[in-house]
C-alpha positions as CSV (number, residue, x, y, z in Angstrom):
1,M,139.1,94.4,86.7
2,L,138.0,97.7,87.0
3,S,135.3,97.7,84.5
4,I,133.8,94.4,86.2
5,R,133.8,96.2,89.5
6,R,132.1,99.5,87.5
7,K,129.4,97.3,85.9
8,A,128.3,95.9,89.1
9,A,127.9,98.9,90.9
10,Q,126.0,100.2,87.8
11,T,123.8,96.7,88.5
12,V,123.5,98.2,92.3
13,A,122.7,101.6,91.5
14,D,119.9,101.0,88.5
15,K,118.1,98.6,90.8
16,L,118.3,101.6,93.9
17,I,116.9,104.2,91.2
18,A,114.0,101.7,90.2
19,A,113.5,101.2,93.6
20,E,113.3,104.6,95.2
21,N,110.9,105.4,91.9
22,A,108.7,102.8,92.7
23,I,108.3,103.7,96.3
24,D,107.8,107.3,95.0
25,L,105.0,106.2,92.6
26,A,103.4,104.3,95.0
27,L,103.2,106.8,97.7
28,Q,101.9,109.1,94.6
29,R,99.3,106.8,93.8
30,T,98.1,105.7,97.5
31,A,98.4,109.5,98.4
32,E,95.9,109.8,95.4
33,L,94.0,107.3,96.4
34,A,93.5,108.6,100.3
35,G,92.0,111.8,98.3
36,A,89.6,110.4,96.4
37,M,87.7,108.8,98.8
38,P,86.1,111.5,100.3
39,Q,85.4,113.3,97.8
40,A,83.6,110.1,96.3
41,R,82.1,109.7,99.6
42,S,80.6,113.6,99.5
43,D,79.6,112.4,95.4
44,A,77.5,109.9,96.3
45,H,75.9,111.5,99.6
46,Y,76.9,108.8,102.2
47,A,77.5,109.7,106.0
48,A,80.6,110.6,106.7
49,E,81.2,107.3,108.7
50,I,81.4,104.9,105.8
51,G,84.5,104.2,104.6
52,Q,86.0,105.4,107.9
53,E,88.1,102.3,108.2
54,A,89.2,102.2,104.5
55,M,90.3,106.1,104.9
56,E,92.2,105.2,107.9
57,R,93.8,102.1,106.5
58,A,95.2,104.3,103.1
59,V,96.8,107.0,105.4
60,S,98.3,104.4,107.7
61,A,99.9,102.9,104.2
62,I,101.3,106.3,103.5
63,A,102.9,107.2,106.4
64,V,104.7,103.1,105.8
65,L,105.2,104.3,102.4
66,V,107.1,107.2,103.5
67,Q,109.2,105.1,106.0
68,A,110.2,103.2,103.5
69,R,111.3,106.1,101.3
70,R,113.3,106.8,104.1
71,E,115.1,103.8,104.1
72,I,115.7,103.8,100.5
73,V,117.0,107.0,101.0
74,A,119.9,106.2,103.8
75,T,120.0,103.0,101.6
76,H,121.5,105.7,98.8
77,K,123.5,107.3,101.3
78,E,125.1,104.1,102.3
79,L,125.7,102.7,98.8
80,A,126.9,106.2,98.0
81,E,129.7,105.9,100.4
82,T,130.3,102.2,99.9
83,R,131.0,103.4,96.2
84,D,133.6,105.8,97.0
85,R,135.3,103.4,99.9
86,V,136.2,100.9,96.8
87,G,137.6,103.4,95.0
88,L,134.6,104.4,92.5
89,A,134.1,108.0,93.4
90,A,135.3,108.9,90.4
91,F,133.0,107.2,87.9
92,A,129.1,108.0,87.8
93,M,127.1,105.7,89.1
94,G,123.8,107.2,87.6
95,G,121.9,107.0,90.7
96,L,124.7,106.7,93.1
97,S,126.3,109.7,92.1
98,D,125.6,112.7,94.7
99,K,122.2,115.2,93.7
100,L,121.7,118.6,94.7
101,P,119.3,119.7,97.4
102,T,116.1,121.5,95.6
103,G,117.3,125.6,94.9
104,E,121.1,124.5,95.2
105,A,123.1,125.7,92.5
106,S,125.4,123.1,91.5
107,P,129.2,124.4,92.0
108,H,130.1,124.1,88.4
109,I,127.3,125.8,86.7
110,R,127.4,129.3,86.6
111,A,124.6,131.6,85.1
112,V,125.8,134.2,82.2
113,A,123.5,136.8,81.5
């Protein structure tokens, strides 16, 4: 029974990580697009108003993707809490294990000189 619950939790963790990565990739690609448009306009010697609406749409898409990222991060947190409530806290679930914020040292890792 425990192995079935662990397998189900791991399946969800794998899907969560895939969703997080997909949103991050979409955000990266959309930001690249938004960054390329002014350069392309300039390289082609078009007036500033050319492509303005497209630029606004791309920037709007970035804002929506950032909100989607916020929601998937919240989903991650909720699933980690659910994992703990159902008694699977002792098991690493890949993406459901807590990650340290950038710059913080793990309490289990210490530097040696």
